[in-house]
ZADO-1210 file (C-alpha; in nm, 4 decimals, padded with zeros to 6 digits):
<atoms>
<atom x="-01.9562" y="03.0816" z="02.7503" code="UNK" pos="1"/>
<atom x="-01.9315" y="02.8477" z="02.4500" code="UNK" pos="2"/>
<atom x="-01.6067" y="03.0163" z="02.3457" code="UNK" pos="3"/>
<atom x="-01.4637" y="02.9666" z="02.6950" code="UNK" pos="4"/>
<atom x="-01.5467" y="02.5958" z="02.6842" code="UNK" pos="5"/>
<atom x="-01.3862" y="02.5700" z="02.3398" code="UNK" pos="6"/>
<atom x="-01.0601" y="02.7267" z="02.4520" code="UNK" pos="7"/>
<atom x="-01.0536" y="02.5164" z="02.7685" code="UNK" pos="8"/>
<atom x="-01.0983" y="02.1988" z="02.5619" code="UNK" pos="9"/>
<atom x="-00.8438" y="02.2952" z="02.2956" code="UNK" pos="10"/>
<atom x="-00.5283" y="02.2113" z="02.4984" code="UNK" pos="11"/>
<atom x="-00.6732" y="01.8690" z="02.5851" code="UNK" pos="12"/>
<atom x="-00.7512" y="01.8031" z="02.2175" code="UNK" pos="13"/>
<atom x="-00.3984" y="01.9033" z="02.1132" code="UNK" pos="14"/>
<atom x="-00.2428" y="01.6911" z="02.3885" code="UNK" pos="15"/>
<atom x="-00.4527" y="01.3882" z="02.2929" code="UNK" pos="16"/>
<atom x="-00.3609" y="01.4296" z="01.9240" code="UNK" pos="17"/>
<atom x="00.0090" y="01.4524" z="02.0068" code="UNK" pos="18"/>
<atom x="-00.0151" y="01.1418" z="02.2257" code="UNK" pos="19"/>
<atom x="-00.1801" y="00.9474" z="01.9424" code="UNK" pos="20"/>
<atom x="00.0909" y="01.0568" z="01.6972" code="UNK" pos="21"/>
<atom x="00.3710" y="00.9652" z="01.9396" code="UNK" pos="22"/>
<atom x="00.2129" y="00.6260" z="02.0109" code="UNK" pos="23"/>
<atom x="00.1847" y="00.5491" z="01.6382" code="UNK" pos="24"/>
<atom x="00.5416" y="00.6597" z="01.5703" code="UNK" pos="25"/>
<atom x="00.6644" y="00.4235" z="01.8431" code="UNK" pos="26"/>
<atom x="00.4492" y="00.1399" z="01.7085" code="UNK" pos="27"/>
<atom x="00.6039" y="00.1529" z="01.3606" code="UNK" pos="28"/>
<atom x="00.9522" y="00.2808" z="01.4515" code="UNK" pos="29"/>
<atom x="01.1334" y="-00.0484" z="01.3891" code="UNK" pos="30"/>
<atom x="00.9680" y="-00.0851" z="01.0484" code="UNK" pos="31"/>
<atom x="01.0496" y="00.2740" z="00.9598" code="UNK" pos="32"/>
<atom x="01.4180" y="00.2211" z="01.0418" code="UNK" pos="33"/>
<atom x="01.4422" y="-00.0956" z="00.8329" code="UNK" pos="34"/>
<atom x="01.2749" y="00.0565" z="00.5299" code="UNK" pos="35"/>
<atom x="01.5212" y="00.3430" z="00.5406" code="UNK" pos="36"/>
<atom x="01.8094" y="00.0973" z="00.5655" code="UNK" pos="37"/>
<atom x="01.7161" y="-00.1649" z="00.3057" code="UNK" pos="38"/>
<atom x="01.4973" y="00.0111" z="00.0457" code="UNK" pos="39"/>
<atom x="01.6513" y="00.2329" z="-00.2214" code="UNK" pos="40"/>
<atom x="01.5040" y="00.4264" z="-00.5108" code="UNK" pos="41"/>
<atom x="01.6487" y="00.3984" z="-00.8569" code="UNK" pos="42"/>
<atom x="01.5657" y="00.5954" z="-01.1724" code="UNK" pos="43"/>
<atom x="01.3780" y="00.3535" z="-01.3978" code="UNK" pos="44"/>
<atom x="01.1738" y="00.5650" z="-01.6392" code="UNK" pos="45"/>
<atom x="01.0435" y="00.7198" z="-01.3176" code="UNK" pos="46"/>
<atom x="01.1308" y="00.6415" z="-00.9560" code="UNK" pos="47"/>
<atom x="01.1007" y="00.2757" z="-00.8593" code="UNK" pos="48"/>
<atom x="01.2211" y="00.0970" z="-00.5491" code="UNK" pos="49"/>
<atom x="01.4551" y="-00.1956" z="-00.5016" code="UNK" pos="50"/>
<atom x="01.4959" y="-00.3941" z="-00.1833" code="UNK" pos="51"/>
<atom x="01.8268" y="-00.5287" z="-00.0575" code="UNK" pos="52"/>
<atom x="01.6876" y="-00.8663" z="00.0518" code="UNK" pos="53"/>
<atom x="02.0347" y="-01.0203" z="00.0725" code="UNK" pos="54"/>
<atom x="02.1548" y="-00.7684" z="00.3287" code="UNK" pos="55"/>
<atom x="01.8204" y="-00.7607" z="00.5101" code="UNK" pos="56"/>
<atom x="01.8289" y="-01.1380" z="00.5456" code="UNK" pos="57"/>
<atom x="02.1544" y="-01.1157" z="00.7378" code="UNK" pos="58"/>
<atom x="01.9780" y="-00.9406" z="01.0260" code="UNK" pos="59"/>
<atom x="01.6083" y="-01.0234" z="01.0544" code="UNK" pos="60"/>
<atom x="01.5875" y="-00.9665" z="01.4301" code="UNK" pos="61"/>
<atom x="01.4391" y="-00.6154" z="01.4080" code="UNK" pos="62"/>
<atom x="01.1803" y="-00.7347" z="01.1548" code="UNK" pos="63"/>
<atom x="01.0755" y="-01.0210" z="01.3830" code="UNK" pos="64"/>
<atom x="01.0460" y="-00.7820" z="01.6769" code="UNK" pos="65"/>
<atom x="00.8326" y="-00.5481" z="01.4664" code="UNK" pos="66"/>
<atom x="00.5997" y="-00.8310" z="01.3637" code="UNK" pos="67"/>
<atom x="00.5705" y="-00.9313" z="01.7304" code="UNK" pos="68"/>
<atom x="00.4757" y="-00.5705" z="01.8097" code="UNK" pos="69"/>
<atom x="00.1976" y="-00.5828" z="01.5503" code="UNK" pos="70"/>
<atom x="00.0751" y="-00.9171" z="01.6773" code="UNK" pos="71"/>
<atom x="00.0462" y="-00.7780" z="02.0311" code="UNK" pos="72"/>
<atom x="-00.2190" y="-00.5298" z="01.9162" code="UNK" pos="73"/>
<atom x="-00.5629" y="-00.6553" z="02.0176" code="UNK" pos="74"/>
<atom x="-00.8811" y="-00.6237" z="01.8145" code="UNK" pos="75"/>
<atom x="-01.0190" y="-00.4038" z="02.0933" code="UNK" pos="76"/>
<atom x="-00.7239" y="-00.1634" z="02.0621" code="UNK" pos="77"/>
<atom x="-00.7463" y="-00.1600" z="01.6832" code="UNK" pos="78"/>
<atom x="-01.1177" y="-00.0794" z="01.6807" code="UNK" pos="79"/>
<atom x="-01.0629" y="00.2230" z="01.9067" code="UNK" pos="80"/>
<atom x="-00.8285" y="00.3818" z="01.6515" code="UNK" pos="81"/>
<atom x="-00.9318" y="00.6354" z="01.3845" code="UNK" pos="82"/>
<atom x="-00.9768" y="00.4803" z="01.0388" code="UNK" pos="83"/>
<atom x="-00.6554" y="00.6347" z="00.9019" code="UNK" pos="84"/>
<atom x="-00.4513" y="00.4749" z="01.1801" code="UNK" pos="85"/>
<atom x="-00.6216" y="00.1407" z="01.1206" code="UNK" pos="86"/>
<atom x="-00.5454" y="00.1523" z="00.7491" code="UNK" pos="87"/>
<atom x="-00.1824" y="00.2563" z="00.8036" code="UNK" pos="88"/>
<atom x="-00.1429" y="-00.0348" z="01.0469" code="UNK" pos="89"/>
<atom x="-00.2798" y="-00.2846" z="00.7949" code="UNK" pos="90"/>
<atom x="-00.0674" y="-00.1541" z="00.5056" code="UNK" pos="91"/>
<atom x="00.2478" y="-00.1751" z="00.7181" code="UNK" pos="92"/>
<atom x="00.1516" y="-00.5239" z="00.8341" code="UNK" pos="93"/>
<atom x="00.0943" y="-00.6439" z="00.4778" code="UNK" pos="94"/>
<atom x="00.4269" y="-00.5069" z="00.3587" code="UNK" pos="95"/>
<atom x="00.6241" y="-00.6362" z="00.6566" code="UNK" pos="96"/>
<atom x="00.4766" y="-00.9857" z="00.6285" code="UNK" pos="97"/>
<atom x="00.5495" y="-00.9842" z="00.2544" code="UNK" pos="98"/>
<atom x="00.9152" y="-00.8955" z="00.3135" code="UNK" pos="99"/>
<atom x="00.9376" y="-01.1615" z="00.5837" code="UNK" pos="100"/>
<atom x="00.7883" y="-01.4228" z="00.3489" code="UNK" pos="101"/>
<atom x="01.0368" y="-01.3348" z="00.0741" code="UNK" pos="102"/>
<atom x="01.3299" y="-01.3437" z="00.3163" code="UNK" pos="103"/>
<atom x="01.2208" y="-01.6887" z="00.4353" code="UNK" pos="104"/>
<atom x="01.2586" y="-01.8242" z="00.0795" code="UNK" pos="105"/>
<atom x="01.5036" y="-01.5775" z="-00.0714" code="UNK" pos="106"/>
<atom x="01.7796" y="-01.8179" z="-00.1747" code="UNK" pos="107"/>
<atom x="01.5368" y="-02.0405" z="-00.3686" code="UNK" pos="108"/>
<atom x="01.3247" y="-01.7875" z="-00.5605" code="UNK" pos="109"/>
<atom x="01.3370" y="-01.5402" z="-00.8462" code="UNK" pos="110"/>
<atom x="00.9788" y="-01.4245" z="-00.7897" code="UNK" pos="111"/>
<atom x="00.7360" y="-01.4183" z="-00.5006" code="UNK" pos="112"/>
<atom x="00.5178" y="-01.6434" z="-00.7173" code="UNK" pos="113"/>
<atom x="00.7785" y="-01.9184" z="-00.6728" code="UNK" pos="114"/>
<atom x="00.6643" y="-01.9476" z="-00.3097" code="UNK" pos="115"/>
<atom x="00.3831" y="-02.1919" z="-00.2423" code="UNK" pos="116"/>
<atom x="00.2739" y="-02.5056" z="-00.4221" code="UNK" pos="117"/>
<atom x="00.0359" y="-02.6312" z="-00.6879" code="UNK" pos="118"/>
<atom x="-00.2445" y="-02.5961" z="-00.4340" code="UNK" pos="119"/>
<atom x="-00.1592" y="-02.2613" z="-00.2749" code="UNK" pos="120"/>
<atom x="-00.0183" y="-01.9260" z="-00.3782" code="UNK" pos="121"/>
<atom x="00.2118" y="-01.7140" z="-00.1595" code="UNK" pos="122"/>
<atom x="-00.0927" y="-01.5023" z="-00.0761" code="UNK" pos="123"/>
<atom x="-00.2767" y="-01.8067" z="00.0669" code="UNK" pos="124"/>
<atom x="-00.0010" y="-01.8977" z="00.3146" code="UNK" pos="125"/>
<atom x="-00.0589" y="-01.8111" z="00.6807" code="UNK" pos="126"/>
<atom x="00.2008" y="-01.5454" z="00.7608" code="UNK" pos="127"/>
<atom x="00.1247" y="-01.4462" z="01.1196" code="UNK" pos="128"/>
<atom x="-00.1269" y="-01.3996" z="01.3979" code="UNK" pos="129"/>
<atom x="-00.2748" y="-01.0566" z="01.3395" code="UNK" pos="130"/>
<atom x="-00.5689" y="-00.9097" z="01.5300" code="UNK" pos="131"/>
<atom x="-00.6549" y="-01.2315" z="01.7046" code="UNK" pos="132"/>
<atom x="-00.6245" y="-01.4911" z="01.4299" code="UNK" pos="133"/>
<atom x="-00.3751" y="-01.6488" z="01.1955" code="UNK" pos="134"/>
<atom x="-00.3863" y="-01.4518" z="00.8693" code="UNK" pos="135"/>
<atom x="-00.2752" y="-01.4801" z="00.5095" code="UNK" pos="136"/>
<atom x="-00.1685" y="-01.1892" z="00.2908" code="UNK" pos="137"/>
<atom x="-00.5020" y="-01.2217" z="00.1093" code="UNK" pos="138"/>
<atom x="-00.6795" y="-01.1906" z="00.4439" code="UNK" pos="139"/>
<atom x="-00.5035" y="-00.8622" z="00.5129" code="UNK" pos="140"/>
<atom x="-00.5324" y="-00.7058" z="00.1664" code="UNK" pos="141"/>
<atom x="-00.8642" y="-00.8334" z="00.0354" code="UNK" pos="142"/>
<atom x="-01.0412" y="-00.8978" z="00.3638" code="UNK" pos="143"/>
<atom x="-00.9271" y="-00.6312" z="00.6068" code="UNK" pos="144"/>
<atom x="-00.8240" y="-00.3524" z="00.3681" code="UNK" pos="145"/>
<atom x="-01.0565" y="-00.3976" z="00.0697" code="UNK" pos="146"/>
<atom x="-01.3457" y="-00.5628" z="00.2524" code="UNK" pos="147"/>
<atom x="-01.4183" y="-00.8274" z="-00.0118" code="UNK" pos="148"/>
<atom x="-01.4031" y="-01.1475" z="00.1971" code="UNK" pos="149"/>
<atom x="-01.7262" y="-01.2507" z="00.3677" code="UNK" pos="150"/>
<atom x="-01.5513" y="-01.4286" z="00.6545" code="UNK" pos="151"/>
<atom x="-01.3599" y="-01.1141" z="00.7444" code="UNK" pos="152"/>
<atom x="-01.6765" y="-00.9042" z="00.7132" code="UNK" pos="153"/>
<atom x="-01.8308" y="-01.1208" z="00.9833" code="UNK" pos="154"/>
<atom x="-01.5362" y="-01.0200" z="01.2031" code="UNK" pos="155"/>
<atom x="-01.6184" y="-00.6557" z="01.1399" code="UNK" pos="156"/>
<atom x="-01.3629" y="-00.5827" z="00.8659" code="UNK" pos="157"/>
<atom x="-01.5662" y="-00.4013" z="00.6019" code="UNK" pos="158"/>
<atom x="-01.2784" y="-00.2371" z="00.4156" code="UNK" pos="159"/>
<atom x="-01.1933" y="00.1194" z="00.3213" code="UNK" pos="160"/>
<atom x="-01.3066" y="00.3113" z="00.0130" code="UNK" pos="161"/>
<atom x="-00.9469" y="00.3973" z="-00.0707" code="UNK" pos="162"/>
<atom x="-00.8184" y="00.2911" z="-00.4150" code="UNK" pos="163"/>
<atom x="-00.4759" y="00.4427" z="-00.3481" code="UNK" pos="164"/>
<atom x="-00.3920" y="00.1462" z="-00.1255" code="UNK" pos="165"/>
<atom x="-00.2957" y="-00.0343" z="-00.4464" code="UNK" pos="166"/>
<atom x="00.0055" y="00.1972" z="-00.4698" code="UNK" pos="167"/>
<atom x="00.1020" y="00.1288" z="-00.1071" code="UNK" pos="168"/>
<atom x="00.0706" y="-00.2479" z="-00.0536" code="UNK" pos="169"/>
<atom x="00.3746" y="-00.4076" z="-00.2094" code="UNK" pos="170"/>
<atom x="00.3883" y="-00.7455" z="-00.3852" code="UNK" pos="171"/>
<atom x="00.7697" y="-00.7618" z="-00.3975" code="UNK" pos="172"/>
<atom x="00.7760" y="-00.7481" z="-00.7775" code="UNK" pos="173"/>
<atom x="00.9203" y="-00.5236" z="-01.0474" code="UNK" pos="174"/>
<atom x="00.5850" y="-00.4026" z="-01.1763" code="UNK" pos="175"/>
<atom x="00.4492" y="-00.3369" z="-00.8297" code="UNK" pos="176"/>
<atom x="00.4338" y="00.0214" z="-00.7030" code="UNK" pos="177"/>
<atom x="00.7442" y="00.0908" z="-00.4937" code="UNK" pos="178"/>
<atom x="00.7858" y="-00.0087" z="-00.1327" code="UNK" pos="179"/>
<atom x="00.7893" y="00.3235" z="00.0506" code="UNK" pos="180"/>
<atom x="01.1062" y="00.4149" z="00.2410" code="UNK" pos="181"/>
<atom x="00.9079" y="00.4986" z="00.5524" code="UNK" pos="182"/>
<atom x="00.6274" y="00.3471" z="00.7568" code="UNK" pos="183"/>
<atom x="00.2727" y="00.4628" z="00.6974" code="UNK" pos="184"/>
<atom x="00.1074" y="00.6503" z="00.9832" code="UNK" pos="185"/>
<atom x="-00.2480" y="00.7651" z="01.0297" code="UNK" pos="186"/>
<atom x="-00.1615" y="01.1318" z="01.0673" code="UNK" pos="187"/>
<atom x="00.0395" y="01.1309" z="00.7412" code="UNK" pos="188"/>
<atom x="-00.1568" y="00.8703" z="00.5474" code="UNK" pos="189"/>
<atom x="-00.3361" y="01.0929" z="00.2977" code="UNK" pos="190"/>
<atom x="-00.0118" y="01.2696" z="00.2043" code="UNK" pos="191"/>
<atom x="00.1749" y="00.9398" z="00.1781" code="UNK" pos="192"/>
<atom x="-00.0894" y="00.7714" z="-00.0370" code="UNK" pos="193"/>
<atom x="-00.1086" y="01.0709" z="-00.2674" code="UNK" pos="194"/>
<atom x="00.2708" y="01.0727" z="-00.3073" code="UNK" pos="195"/>
<atom x="00.2706" y="00.6969" z="-00.3809" code="UNK" pos="196"/>
<atom x="-00.0031" y="00.7383" z="-00.6405" code="UNK" pos="197"/>
<atom x="00.1760" y="01.0164" z="-00.8240" code="UNK" pos="198"/>
<atom x="00.5088" y="00.8378" z="-00.8017" code="UNK" pos="199"/>
<atom x="00.3680" y="00.5234" z="-00.9596" code="UNK" pos="200"/>
<atom x="00.1612" y="00.6965" z="-01.2264" code="UNK" pos="201"/>
<atom x="00.4682" y="00.9022" z="-01.3157" code="UNK" pos="202"/>
<atom x="00.6740" y="00.5915" z="-01.3894" code="UNK" pos="203"/>
<atom x="00.6546" y="00.5664" z="-01.7678" code="UNK" pos="204"/>
<atom x="00.7676" y="00.2054" z="-01.7618" code="UNK" pos="205"/>
<atom x="00.4285" y="00.1185" z="-01.6132" code="UNK" pos="206"/>
<atom x="00.2020" y="00.4087" z="-01.7153" code="UNK" pos="207"/>
<atom x="00.2363" y="00.6337" z="-02.0204" code="UNK" pos="208"/>
<atom x="00.0302" y="00.8371" z="-02.2635" code="UNK" pos="209"/>
<atom x="00.1501" y="00.8483" z="-02.6237" code="UNK" pos="210"/>
<atom x="-00.0233" y="00.9267" z="-02.9514" code="UNK" pos="211"/>
<atom x="-00.3783" y="00.8994" z="-02.8253" code="UNK" pos="212"/>
<atom x="-00.3205" y="00.5802" z="-02.6310" code="UNK" pos="213"/>
<atom x="-00.2941" y="00.5382" z="-02.2550" code="UNK" pos="214"/>
<atom x="-00.0967" y="00.2321" z="-02.1486" code="UNK" pos="215"/>
<atom x="-00.1373" y="00.1601" z="-01.7792" code="UNK" pos="216"/>
<atom x="-00.0518" y="-00.0991" z="-01.5181" code="UNK" pos="217"/>
<atom x="-00.2439" y="-00.4256" z="-01.5042" code="UNK" pos="218"/>
<atom x="-00.3388" y="-00.3183" z="-01.1501" code="UNK" pos="219"/>
<atom x="-00.6094" y="-00.0978" z="-01.3007" code="UNK" pos="220"/>
<atom x="-00.7583" y="-00.3981" z="-01.4781" code="UNK" pos="221"/>
<atom x="-00.7424" y="-00.6335" z="-01.1793" code="UNK" pos="222"/>
<atom x="-00.8895" y="-00.3821" z="-00.9343" code="UNK" pos="223"/>
<atom x="-01.1119" y="-00.1808" z="-01.1661" code="UNK" pos="224"/>
<atom x="-01.4006" y="-00.1942" z="-00.9175" code="UNK" pos="225"/>
<atom x="-01.1917" y="-00.0195" z="-00.6504" code="UNK" pos="226"/>
<atom x="-01.1004" y="00.2660" z="-00.8821" code="UNK" pos="227"/>
<atom x="-01.4588" y="00.3157" z="-00.9999" code="UNK" pos="228"/>
<atom x="-01.6379" y="00.3008" z="-00.6635" code="UNK" pos="229"/>
<atom x="-01.6847" y="00.6754" z="-00.6314" code="UNK" pos="230"/>
<atom x="-01.3627" y="00.7901" z="-00.4666" code="UNK" pos="231"/>
<atom x="-01.3413" y="01.1657" z="-00.5386" code="UNK" pos="232"/>
<atom x="-01.6340" y="01.1176" z="-00.7772" code="UNK" pos="233"/>
<atom x="-01.4607" y="00.8583" z="-00.9988" code="UNK" pos="234"/>
<atom x="-01.7139" y="00.6145" z="-01.1458" code="UNK" pos="235"/>
<atom x="-01.4904" y="00.4947" z="-01.4317" code="UNK" pos="236"/>
<atom x="-01.1210" y="00.4348" z="-01.4882" code="UNK" pos="237"/>
<atom x="-01.1099" y="00.7424" z="-01.7097" code="UNK" pos="238"/>
<atom x="-01.2518" y="00.9484" z="-01.4230" code="UNK" pos="239"/>
<atom x="-00.9707" y="00.8262" z="-01.2003" code="UNK" pos="240"/>
<atom x="-00.7029" y="00.8957" z="-01.4618" code="UNK" pos="241"/>
<atom x="-00.8418" y="01.2470" z="-01.5100" code="UNK" pos="242"/>
<atom x="-00.7673" y="01.3170" z="-01.1438" code="UNK" pos="243"/>
<atom x="-00.3999" y="01.2620" z="-01.2304" code="UNK" pos="244"/>
<atom x="-00.3860" y="01.3877" z="-01.5902" code="UNK" pos="245"/>
<atom x="-00.0874" y="01.6125" z="-01.5119" code="UNK" pos="246"/>
<atom x="00.1058" y="01.3236" z="-01.3590" code="UNK" pos="247"/>
<atom x="00.0359" y="01.1163" z="-01.6704" code="UNK" pos="248"/>
<atom x="00.1732" y="01.4044" z="-01.8830" code="UNK" pos="249"/>
<atom x="-00.1570" y="01.4577" z="-02.0595" code="UNK" pos="250"/>
<atom x="-00.2066" y="01.7999" z="-02.2139" code="UNK" pos="251"/>
<atom x="-00.5451" y="01.9765" z="-02.2387" code="UNK" pos="252"/>
<atom x="-00.6269" y="01.8107" z="-02.5705" code="UNK" pos="253"/>
<atom x="-00.5488" y="01.4634" z="-02.4375" code="UNK" pos="254"/>
<atom x="-00.7422" y="01.5345" z="-02.1199" code="UNK" pos="255"/>
<atom x="-01.0461" y="01.6382" z="-02.3251" code="UNK" pos="256"/>
<atom x="-01.0208" y="01.3228" z="-02.5351" code="UNK" pos="257"/>
<atom x="-01.0002" y="01.1085" z="-02.2210" code="UNK" pos="258"/>
<atom x="-01.3043" y="01.2856" z="-02.0782" code="UNK" pos="259"/>
<atom x="-01.4937" y="01.2014" z="-02.3982" code="UNK" pos="260"/>
<atom x="-01.3802" y="00.8362" z="-02.3945" code="UNK" pos="261"/>
<atom x="-01.1774" y="00.8954" z="-02.7102" code="UNK" pos="262"/>
<atom x="-00.8519" y="00.7548" z="-02.5694" code="UNK" pos="263"/>
<atom x="-00.7648" y="00.3872" z="-02.6103" code="UNK" pos="264"/>
<atom x="-00.6692" y="00.2375" z="-02.2731" code="UNK" pos="265"/>
<atom x="-00.4586" y="-00.0789" z="-02.2647" code="UNK" pos="266"/>
<atom x="-00.3019" y="-00.2718" z="-01.9776" code="UNK" pos="267"/>
<atom x="00.0665" y="-00.3598" z="-01.9655" code="UNK" pos="268"/>
<atom x="00.2011" y="-00.7058" z="-01.8901" code="UNK" pos="269"/>
<atom x="00.3032" y="-00.7489" z="-01.5271" code="UNK" pos="270"/>
<atom x="00.6651" y="-00.8259" z="-01.4414" code="UNK" pos="271"/>
<atom x="00.6660" y="-01.0602" z="-01.1411" code="UNK" pos="272"/>
<atom x="01.0463" y="-01.0720" z="-01.1076" code="UNK" pos="273"/>
<atom x="01.1600" y="-00.9973" z="-00.7530" code="UNK" pos="274"/>
<atom x="01.2161" y="-00.6270" z="-00.6809" code="UNK" pos="275"/>
<atom x="01.5642" y="-00.7190" z="-00.5646" code="UNK" pos="276"/>
<atom x="01.8659" y="-00.4940" z="-00.5450" code="UNK" pos="277"/>
<atom x="02.1333" y="-00.6314" z="-00.7778" code="UNK" pos="278"/>
<atom x="02.4845" y="-00.5836" z="-00.6395" code="UNK" pos="279"/>
</atoms>
């Protein structure tokens, strides 16, 4: 009898899953189309992405419509979603608001850090009304995604134990992990985050192992706590790097040295120049 109930329920489960996937695809379709149109990959000691802000700025209508779509999602709707769908939504929102902020100032800046004033950074500026309130980029990344802002915790945003988000959220800068050419979706999120992680770690401009020394992105210094919070058993930066030793081109000897804390780890300077496509 249990088997009969299982097989009767299976079509409903499949149908519901397909409906969720279709709904999510529709939600992020405009963003997906724009990323494909305006983001390009270039070989730069490993794949990196450039954004054609100049061309994008000539037609911002689809981006505005996408942001309106995000802003029409209620907190009640969001909280009914699986965690992967929630996280994909927040990553897409962060990236779309970042692009919109850059486009709003594009002709006057060489770096996203040129936006703002002596009293506020670009990440402190209110960028849109998301999930019921006006939000800043810091609200989305550090509050909603990372769960490190008390005010957002009181709203029920406790974050995700997912260090790979640092290779997905994009700060519009040269040293930032590349803006992906497609929207993130809950049903593909793990695959997408893993691809982003390997793509970034494989860029030898930002991360490289040579002669017993591992030079890595400043991201690992800034967000050390996220990488050492136990994801896949990683309680240290070395533990995290060992998960991707092949991507970092570390042979067995280097991997053993890293495991024994015999590898010097240093952090590269961060290039905040705009990740702009140069014609």
